C-alpha positions in Angstrom: -83.6 -119.5 68.5 -86.1 -121.8 67.3 -88.2 -121.4 64.0 -90.9 -124.2 63.1 -91.7 -123.6 59.0 -94.5 -125.3 57.7 -93.7 -128.4 59.6 -95.4 -131.5 58.8 -95.3 -134.8 60.7 -97.4 -137.7 59.6 -98.2 -141.6 60.9 -99.5 -142.9 58.6 -102.3 -141.4 57.9 -102.2 -139.5 61.1 -101.2 -136.0 60.4 -100.0 -135.2 64.0 -98.6 -131.6 63.4 -100.4 -129.6 60.6 -98.2 -127.3 58.8 -96.9 -125.6 61.8 -95.3 -122.3 62.6 -93.6 -121.1 65.2 -90.6 -119.2 66.9 -89.0 -119.3 70.3 -86.8 -116.4 71.0 -83.2 -116.8 72.6 -84.2 -116.8 76.2 -87.7 -116.9 76.4 -89.6 -119.8 78.9 -92.7 -121.0 76.2 -95.0 -123.6 77.8 -96.5 -126.0 75.4 -100.6 -127.2 76.9 -103.3 -128.7 75.1 -105.2 -132.2 75.3 -103.2 -135.1 74.9 -102.6 -136.3 71.1 -102.5 -132.4 70.3 -98.9 -132.7 68.8 -97.3 -131.1 72.1 -94.6 -133.7 72.7 -93.7 -134.8 68.9 -92.8 -130.9 68.8 -89.9 -132.2 71.4 -88.7 -135.5 69.7 -88.6 -133.7 66.3 -86.2 -131.3 68.0 -84.3 -134.1 69.4 -83.9 -135.4 66.6 -85.5 -138.5 67.4 -88.5 -138.3 65.2 -88.2 -137.1 61.3 -90.4 -133.9 59.8 -92.2 -135.1 56.5 -92.6 -131.6 54.9 -91.2 -128.6 55.9 -88.3 -127.3 58.2 -87.3 -126.6 61.8 -83.9 -124.3 62.6 -82.2 -123.8 65.9 -79.7 -121.2 66.7 -79.8 -120.4 63.2 -78.8 -123.2 61.6 -80.7 -126.0 59.6 -81.8 -129.2 62.4 -82.4 -132.4 60.1 -81.6 -130.4 56.5 -78.5 -128.3 55.4 -78.3 -126.3 52.3 -76.8 -128.5 49.0 -76.4 -125.2 46.4 -79.8 -123.7 46.1 -82.1 -126.4 47.7 -82.2 -128.3 51.1 -81.4 -131.7 51.5 -81.6 -134.2 54.4 -78.6 -134.0 56.9 -76.1 -136.5 57.7 -75.0 -138.3 61.4 -72.4 -135.8 61.9 -74.6 -132.7 61.3 -77.9 -134.1 63.6 -74.7 -135.0 66.4 -73.4 -131.5 66.4 -76.6 -130.3 66.7 -77.7 -132.4 69.7 -75.3 -131.2 71.4 -77.1 -127.9 71.4 -80.2 -129.2 73.0 -80.8 -130.7 76.1 -84.2 -133.0 77.2 -85.5 -134.0 80.7 -87.9 -136.9 80.2 -91.0 -138.2 82.1 -89.0 -140.8 82.9 -85.6 -140.7 84.5 -83.5 -142.3 82.2 -80.5 -142.6 84.7 -77.9 -145.1 84.7 -78.8 -147.1 87.2 -74.8 -149.0 87.9 -73.5 -145.1 87.6 -73.6 -143.1 91.1 -75.3 -139.7 90.7 -72.2 -137.8 89.6 -71.0 -140.1 87.4 -74.2 -139.7 85.6 -74.1 -136.1 85.0 -70.3 -136.2 84.0 -70.5 -139.3 81.6 -71.7 -137.0 78.4 -69.8 -133.8 79.2 -67.0 -136.6 79.5 -67.6 -138.7 76.3 -69.7 -136.3 74.0 -68.1 -133.1 74.8 -64.2 -134.1 75.4 -64.5 -132.2 78.8 -61.7 -132.9 81.1 -62.8 -135.2 83.9 -62.2 -132.4 86.9 -64.1 -129.8 85.2 -66.7 -132.4 84.2 -66.8 -133.0 87.9 -66.4 -129.3 89.0 -69.5 -128.9 86.7 -71.5 -131.2 88.1 -71.2 -130.8 91.6 -72.4 -127.2 90.8 -75.5 -128.4 89.0 -75.7 -130.3 92.1 -75.7 -127.3 94.6 -78.5 -126.0 92.3 -81.1 -128.6 92.1 -80.3 -129.1 95.9 -78.2 -132.5 96.0 -75.2 -131.9 96.9 -75.3 -134.5 99.5 -76.4 -137.1 97.4 -73.0 -137.5 94.5 -71.9 -140.6 95.3 -76.1 -142.6 96.2 -77.0 -144.5 92.9 -80.6 -143.8 91.4 -82.0 -146.5 93.0 -81.6 -145.0 96.7 -82.9 -141.9 95.6 -86.5 -140.8 95.8 -88.2 -139.7 92.4 -88.4 -136.2 92.9 -84.7 -136.3 93.7 -84.0 -138.7 90.4 -85.7 -136.4 88.6 -83.5 -133.5 89.9 -80.2 -135.4 88.9 -81.9 -135.4 85.5 -82.4 -131.9 85.0 -79.1 -131.5 86.6 -77.7 -133.9 83.9 -79.2 -132.4 80.9 -77.8 -128.9 81.8 -74.1 -130.7 82.4 -74.2 -130.3 78.6 -74.4 -126.5 78.5 -77.6 -126.8 75.8 -78.6 -123.6 74.2 -82.3 -124.9 74.4 -83.7 -127.2 76.9 -86.9 -129.3 76.6 -88.5 -130.6 79.2 -91.9 -132.9 78.6 -94.3 -133.8 81.3 -91.2 -133.8 83.8 -93.3 -134.1 86.8 -96.1 -136.4 85.3 -94.5 -139.4 86.9 -94.0 -138.1 90.4 -95.8 -138.6 93.1 -97.6 -135.2 94.0 -95.7 -134.6 97.0 -92.2 -134.8 95.2 -93.7 -132.3 92.4 -93.2 -128.9 94.0 -89.5 -129.7 94.4 -88.9 -130.1 90.6 -90.8 -127.2 89.9 -88.7 -125.1 92.2 -85.4 -126.2 90.3 -87.2 -125.6 87.2 -88.6 -121.7 88.2 -84.9 -121.4 88.8 -83.3 -122.3 86.4 -85.9 -119.8 84.3 -84.4 -117.1 86.5 -81.3 -117.4 87.0 -80.4 -118.4 83.3 -80.4 -117.8 79.6 -81.4 -120.8 78.4 -84.6 -121.2 76.0 -86.8 -123.2 77.8 -89.8 -125.2 75.8 -91.7 -127.0 78.0 -94.7 -129.3 77.9 -97.0 -129.5 80.7 -100.1 -130.0 82.5 -99.6 -127.8 85.4 -101.1 -125.0 84.8 -100.3 -123.1 87.4 -96.9 -123.5 86.7 -97.1 -122.7 83.4 -98.9 -119.3 84.8 -96.5 -117.8 87.0 -93.3 -119.1 84.9 -93.8 -118.8 81.7 -93.0 -115.6 79.3 -95.6 -117.0 76.8 -98.3 -120.0 76.7 -99.2 -121.8 73.1 -102.7 -123.4 73.6 -102.3 -127.0 70.8 -105.1 -129.2 69.5 -105.0 -131.3 66.6 -101.2 -130.3 65.9 -102.0 -125.9 65.6 -101.6 -123.6 67.6 -105.2 -122.3 68.9 -103.3 -119.4 70.9 -99.8 -117.9 71.0 -100.0 -115.4 74.1 -98.7 -114.5 77.4 -100.1 -116.0 80.3 -101.4 -113.5 81.7 -104.0 -113.3 78.6 -104.4 -116.8 78.0 -105.6 -117.9 81.7 -107.5 -114.7 82.1 -109.0 -114.3 78.9 -108.7 -117.2 76.4 -109.7 -116.4 73.0 -111.3 -120.0 71.8 -114.0 -121.8 73.4 -111.9 -124.8 72.3 -109.5 -123.2 75.2 -111.6 -122.2 77.2 -113.1 -126.1 78.1 -109.8 -127.5 78.0 -108.6 -125.1 80.9 -111.7 -125.6 82.8 -110.6 -129.4 82.5 -107.4 -129.4 83.7 -107.8 -126.6 86.7 -110.7 -128.5 87.8 -108.4 -131.7 87.7 -105.7 -129.9 90.1 
């Protein structure tokens, strides 16, 4: 479903991703862990085409993300191709980014109607189903300012799912929440992981969540994958000293 092949990303002289190779299978839930600045969020931004690769290629659903074949070579994709690829990918950010002037229902239906051409009644039915899934069926007419942070994040998750993405990207979705609100958001994500076939790539510092939900966990440091293993192996018998130090530091904070 996702393939990074020799991906390089630089910001000035700083190499953030250094010839990165990895794949994610359809339906997998893969957590990306590692210290700040290790390149995790950059991976998500590249997948959302918010950043451009400086080398290598990315494929999603078997198609190149930001390249197209031109004869026997690859060239940069045009905006039409990028728009089509973006429709396959949903993202939930650290900040909720809801439209403050729209109620919850319209926050969820706006993109399916405008971008997918979905009929308004079909988009509304889909939105109401998703609000039920995230435990907010009574908040359809509320505005974001009337919701707690955890409720706003659950609306943001429903909004991403309303586009029926093949891939869902989660970027530290609990980091802006008060601790008592985190559990509800993680519960929703657990439900999505177990009840859908969406491929999920999750950047997180919630180690227990990553251990409980992930099919695989990838440990990053300085733009490289240090370890890639099932959670049972990575959390109980990490093979790299840097991973052991990182886990000790993060788990001690928890």
